[in-house]
N, C-alpha and C positions, 0 to 999 in steps of 0.2 A: 275854712282856713282864712286867716286874716293876714294882711300885709303889715310888717312892722312900721310903726309910725315914728314921727320925730321925737315923741315922748319916750319911746322904748329905748332903754339903755342897753348897748351891746356889752357883753362881758369883756372885762379887761384881761390882758395877758397874765396868766397865772392866778386868776381869781378862783378857779375851781380847785378843790382840794385834790392833791395828787398830780396836778398838772403844773406846767411852768418850767422855768429854767432850774437846773440842779442847784442845790445850795452852794454858796461860795462864789457864784458868778455875779458880777455887777452889771451895770447898764452897758449897752453896746457903746463903743467909742464913737466920738464925733467923726464926721466925714473927713477923710484925709489923715486921720491919726492911726498909728499902728495899735493893734490891740495890746492891752496890758496883761501880761501873764504873771501869775503868782508863782510862788515856790512850788516845785514838784512835791508830791506827797512823799513822806518818809516811809520807807518800807521796812526799815530795820536791817540788822545784819543777818546774813544767812547762817544757819547752824554750821558748826565746825564739822569736818569730816568724821564720820563715825558716831556722831551725836544726832539726836533728833529721832525721827520715826524710822523704824526698820523697814526694809523693802516689803512690798505687798506679797510677794511669793517667797517660798522657802528656798533653801539652797539647792542648786541643781545637783543631781546625783553624780557621783564620780564617773569618770570615763570608763565605759565598758559595762556598767551596770544597767540592766533593763529598766525602763521607766514604766511604772504601772499605768495602765490605761492610756498609753501613748497614742496619739492620733497621727496618721501619716501626714507628711508635709504636702504642700501644694505641688501638683504635678507628679507625685509618686503614685504608682498603681495601688489600688486598694484590693486586697485579697480578703474577702469576707468568708461567709459560710459557703459560697459557691465555688471558691477556688479561682484559678486563673481562667481567662476567657477561652472558650472552645474555638477550634479552628472552624472557619466557614466553608461550607460545601462549594467546590468550584462549579459544579453543575448548576447550583442555585444562582450563583453570581452570573454565569453565562446566560442562564434563562432570563434573568432580569435585564441584562444588557441587550440581548437579542429581542426581547419583548418591546423595549423602547425603540430600538433601531428598526423593528418591523414596520413602524408607521411610515418610515421613509423609503423602504425597499419594496413596497406593495405586497407585503406578506411573505417574501422569500425568507427573511430572517425569523419570521414568526414560526415557521416550521421547526427551526432549531430551538426556538424558545419553548415550544410545547414539548418537544422531545426531552430537552435538558431539564425542563421544569418537572416532568414526571420522574426523571432520574434523581433530581435534587430532593423531591419529596420523599422518595424511597430511602435516600441516604440519611435524611434528617429524622426519619421516623424512629430510629433506634436511640437517638439522643447523643450519639458520639460526636456529631458535628452540628454546628449551628447553621442557620440560613433558611429555616422553614418559611419565614415571611418573604424572603427574596425569591424563593422557588415558587411560592404561591402567587406573588405579584407578577413574576415573569410568565407564569402559566396563564393567568387572567389576561395580561396584555397580549400574549401570543394568540389566544383564542379570540380576543376582541378584534384583532386585525385579520386573523386567518379565516374566520367564518364569513365575513362579507367579501373577502377576496375570492374565496371559493365560489360563493354565490354569483359574483360578477363573472368569473371564469366560465361557470356552467351556462349562464345566460348568453355569453359571447359565443360559446360553442353551439348552442341551440340556434342562435341567430344565423350562424354560417351554414349549419346543416339545413335549415329552412330555406335559405337563399339558394343553395346548391340544388335542393330538391325541386324548387319551383322553376328552374331554368331548363328548358328542353335541350336534350343532347343533340349536337350537330350530326353526330354519326348516325343516329336513327332516322333522321329526316332525309338523308341522301339516297335512299333506296327507291 
């Protein structure tokens, strides 16, 4: 790679084809002079009303006539092949909520989550109500908190039983 020398000529402004100022522009004005603007381009007269190009779409149908292949508007419910939405199982919703709350209640709410999760799964099995995913999530969260909580409770009870068994009774030593 070589450095440009004094003999190398730099390209001038607008020397390459396709580059440079747009046609019709002159040299920039001298310092302190306002730029000289030319006449604005003439666009012609707009076509008179009713003349010119027809609208891109056809005439809208008369009021009350059904539109073929009409799409629902924004925010309107879409009723397709599945019909309206099914009601959600209350037991499934309770299971999900208690499964989340079970983390903060040391497993007390997890008992409710497991029981209502099984009820919610039974209700959603027939397909009359929705909420199978909520019931399953609540059931999993309930067991996820309940199993370690029961293990800690059993270990705590065994610890106390062992402590009580190792202490000699005062009543038996007084004889």
